[in-house]
C-alpha positions as CSV (number, residue, x, y, z in Angstrom):
1,X,-18.5,30.4,12.4
2,X,-19.9,32.8,9.9
3,X,-21.0,32.1,6.3
4,X,-18.9,33.6,3.7
5,X,-21.8,34.4,1.4
6,X,-24.6,35.8,3.7
7,X,-22.5,36.4,6.8
8,X,-25.1,34.5,8.9
9,X,-23.9,32.8,12.0
10,X,-23.4,29.0,11.7
11,X,-22.7,26.2,13.8
12,X,-19.0,24.9,13.7
13,X,-19.9,21.5,12.4
14,X,-22.2,22.7,9.6
15,X,-21.5,21.7,6.0
16,X,-24.0,24.2,4.3
17,X,-25.4,27.5,5.5
18,X,-28.9,27.1,6.9
19,X,-29.5,30.8,5.5
20,X,-28.4,30.8,1.9
21,X,-27.5,27.2,1.3
22,X,-23.7,28.3,0.6
23,X,-21.3,25.1,0.9
24,X,-18.9,25.6,3.9
25,X,-15.3,26.0,2.7
26,X,-13.9,24.3,5.8
27,X,-15.1,21.0,4.6
28,X,-13.9,21.1,1.2
29,X,-10.3,21.7,2.6
30,X,-10.4,18.6,5.0
31,X,-11.8,16.6,1.7
32,X,-8.9,17.6,-0.3
33,X,-6.4,16.7,2.5
34,X,-8.0,13.4,2.7
35,X,-8.0,13.0,-1.1
36,X,-4.4,13.7,-0.9
37,X,-3.5,11.5,1.5
38,X,-5.2,8.5,-0.3
39,X,-3.4,9.4,-3.4
40,X,-0.1,9.5,-1.6
41,X,-0.7,6.2,0.0
42,X,-1.7,4.5,-3.4
43,X,1.4,5.9,-4.7
44,X,3.5,4.3,-1.7
45,X,1.7,1.0,-2.1
46,X,2.7,1.0,-5.8
47,X,6.2,1.7,-4.9
48,X,6.5,-1.1,-2.2
49,X,4.8,-3.6,-4.7
50,X,7.5,-2.6,-7.5
51,X,10.5,-2.8,-4.8
52,X,9.2,-6.2,-3.8
53,X,8.8,-7.5,-7.1
54,X,12.3,-6.3,-8.0
55,X,13.5,-8.0,-4.7
56,X,11.9,-11.3,-5.8
57,X,13.6,-11.0,-9.4
58,X,17.0,-10.4,-8.0
59,X,19.3,-13.4,-8.6
60,X,21.6,-15.1,-5.9
61,X,23.7,-18.1,-5.9
62,X,22.0,-21.6,-5.3
63,X,23.4,-23.3,-2.5
64,X,23.2,-26.6,-4.1
65,X,24.5,-26.0,-7.7
66,X,26.0,-22.3,-7.0
67,X,24.0,-21.0,-10.2
68,X,22.2,-17.7,-9.9
69,X,18.8,-17.9,-9.4
70,X,15.9,-15.9,-8.0
71,X,14.4,-16.1,-4.4
72,X,11.3,-17.7,-5.6
73,X,13.2,-20.3,-7.4
74,X,15.3,-20.9,-4.4
75,X,12.1,-21.2,-2.3
76,X,10.9,-23.8,-4.6
77,X,14.4,-25.5,-4.8
78,X,14.2,-25.8,-0.8
79,X,10.6,-27.2,-0.6
80,X,11.7,-29.9,-3.2
81,X,14.5,-30.7,-1.0
82,X,12.2,-31.2,2.2
83,X,9.7,-33.1,0.2
84,X,12.1,-35.6,-1.4
85,X,12.2,-38.9,0.8
86,X,15.8,-39.3,2.2
87,X,17.1,-43.0,1.3
88,X,17.7,-45.0,4.6
89,X,20.7,-46.6,5.2
90,X,19.5,-49.6,7.3
91,X,18.4,-51.4,4.0
């Protein structure tokens, strides 16, 4: 590989030219690509979190009272139903 500034021959993995100290551009390009990928991933995570929140806020018919309620409220209602002790018919 060759330094763009002084034309000195340098090793492939060099980040700087040992002759003139110039930063090698190949590493800047790799860093920019990595930064772009990270930014894209963060954007996708934000979108996924918004979709999840939107899905949790959707209203569905309650199987007990047929009112429209959110998934979170339905889960809570189902948990309450499981925790309420059933009356025994043996008494």
